[in-house]
N, C-alpha and C positions, 0 to 999 in steps of 0.2 A: 502494500501499499504505499509505502516512504515514496518507491520508486515513481509509482503513480504520478505524486506532488512534482519529481523532479522534472519527469516528460511533459506533464499537461502544463505544470506551474499554475496548479489551481487544487483547491481540496476536490476528493471523490464525495459522488454521492450515493448513499446507500443503493440506490439504485445501479450503482457501477460495481458493485463488489461481484454479482455473480460470473461478470466477464471476466473479472481480474481472479477470481479462483476457479472458477469451472462447476462450483456450484449451484443446486437449485435455489430461486430466490426465496424460498422458506427457509431453506438451511441456513441459507444468509442471512435472513434477519435475526434467527434464533442464535447463531454462533454471534454476531455484534452485537446483539442484545446483553449477550453475556459480556463478551471483551468491554463494553460501556459499563455493564456493570462493575466488575474488575478494574476500570480507569485505565486498561490498556486502547482503550479508543475513547474517543471526545468527544461530543456534537458539537459545532461550531457556529449552527446555523439549523433551525427549523421552523415550521409554523403551520395554521391549519392552509391547508391546497398549497404549498413550499416546500420544496425538495428538502430531505434532510441533508446536510453535509456533516462530514464525519473527518478526524483527523488522528493520528496515532497518538497514544496518551503521551509517548516519550518526548515527540515533537511537540505537542502541544506545553509541556515543561519547560524543553527548552526559551520555547517563545516567552512563555512567563518570565522565565529567568533575566530576559532584555529590558522587565519593566524600567522606566524612570527612576533612577535615584532622586530620593527629596536634597536640597541642595545643603541641607544642615547636618547630613550624615558625613560628611567630611571630617568633621571635629571630631569622629570617632573612630575612624579609619585607624586600622591598625598597624603598626610600623611597616612590617615585611609586605602589605598589600601590593604596594608599587611595584615589585621587584615581581611580587608574583603574577601579575596582571601585565608585566612586560615581557615575560616568557612565555603565560599564555597564549598571549595575540600572535610572538611567535611561532609558538607551536602551531595555531590554527589557520596562519596564514602558509606552512610548509604541508599541512594536512591537508587543507584547501587545492593546493598546488597540484599533490599527488591525486586526491580524487579525481579531479578535472581529465587527468592522465590517463588515468583508468575508464572512465567514463568512454574513451575512444573505441574500446571492445565490447561495449554492450548497449550503448545509447541509439537511438533514431532521434529524426525531425530536428527541430530548434535545438535543442539541449547537445545534440551531438555536434550539430554544429557549431555549437558555442566550443564547443571542446578541441574540434579542428584548428579555430580561429586560435585559442588560446596557446595550442603546441605551434603553431605556425608564429605568433608573435613568440613564446619564450626561446625556437628556435632562431631568432633575429630576421627574420623576413620583414622586408620595408611596405609599408602603407598597408596593414591587413586589416580590412575592411569586413565584418559581417553584416550583412547586410538583411537583417532582423526583422521578418512580416513585409519583406519589400517584393512584393511581385513582379514589378520593372527593373528587377535586377536580380544575378545570381545570388546566390547563397552568400559565397565570399569572393572577395577579389584581394591580391595580395600583390606587389612586386618581386622582383628578384633580375639585377644584371639590366634594369632598366625597360624590363621585358613586362609585363598584364600578365599575369593568373587570373582566369577564369572559372570559378570554381563551382563544382554541384556535388552536392554532400548527399549520402541516402545509407539509410539504415535498415536494410531489408531482411527479413527471416527467411529469405531465400538466395539464390546470386543475385544480381545488379539485371536490369533489365535495359534493354535498347531504349526505351521510351525518354529515359532520365540522359540517357546518351544524345540522344535526340535532342533533347532539353539544352544541352551543354552546346551542340552546335550549332543552335538558334543564337546562342546568346554570343557566340564566336563571329558567327553570320551579321548580328549585328554590329560587332565593334568593327569588322571591314566595312559597312555600310557607313560607318560613321565617321572611316577616314583611318582608320589604321591599317598598319600594313600586315601581312602573316606574320612577319618575321616581329612585330611588335605584340603578340597574343599569345599566350600558351592555354591550351584547354586541361584542365585535370578533373578525372571523375574520382571523386573519394569516397571510397564503400567501404561500408561496415556489414561485410555477407553473412549472412547465416549467423545474424546477431547473438541468438541465443543458445549458440553451439560455443564451448570451448572451442577457442583459436587453433588448438594443434589437432583437432580432429574435424574442422570444415572444410567443405566439397570447395572447389573452384570457384571462383569470384563470379566471372560472367556468365552469362548465354551465350550459346553462338553469335545470334544475332546480334549482343550488344559489345562482342569481341569484334567482329568486322566492321561494324558500323564505328568503334570509335578507330580502329585503324584508318576507317577509310579518308578521316581529317587530323589523324597523326597524332588523334588525342591520349594525352597518359591517364595511366590508371595509378591511384594509390590506394592500397589496402589501410583503413584505418590502423589494423594488426601490424601493418608496416611500420606506420607513422611514430605508433607506441614504440617498435622496437627501437625507431632512430634515435625517440626521447630518452628512453632508456640508456642506451649506449652515451650518449651525452653524459647523462646524470653519473653513469659509473665511470668517465672519463675514459672511455674506452676510444672516442671519434672525438673532434670538435664540432664544434658550432659549424665552421667553413662546411667542413666536410659531411654533416649531416645537412645542411641545406642543398649541398652537392647531390644527395642522394634522393632526396624530397624532388627534385626537378628532375631528378632522369626519371623518375617514376617506378613502377612493377611491370615487370614484362608483361605484354598482353598475348 
């Protein structure tokens, strides 16, 4: 259920639970009622004729802990508090960065796009822009050695399909129509294929039609598994960021 919040950027309704769990609606109602009674789920919105919105109990507790502190509490702060806060903020920032990279392996839609953009920024690419909710632009754009990269991101439960590749080709055609030369743009299909499967056992990333369509306009494939591996190699000091950017720019074999 927590993953629903991360993927959809909203809290689930009680009616969403059957699809999340695969249980019948009556079973879900009973289970949720029990969990609400135990405090493991919290109701955050309901009313006559309105949907019942729920949130995991631990997530609610985390939100409640962020409530504003009164101004006068500073008079009573313990001496060690400032150092604890500094260490905690540093650890939270590090954990947030690690979790964002791990999301490359299992998310889809806008959260996956955010993770890809974050990884590209971390590797040092220029002008990384995530065009969130902007249907008149590709998912992500960035620059490398004076070339504009146009990126479409997908996290399907199976292989990547030709429809997304054709969409990428459309953005490249628009760029050429707006005056760009072919040497000034490069298309990337960034793919988290078979996202529900352990990366070690995933099948090939592209359908035959998607593969041929990508080859047709010399588009680049980059799986998020490869991107994650590149990030890990930089973090473990096996390669430099310069080398990592070169590997991303080369893409995966199609």
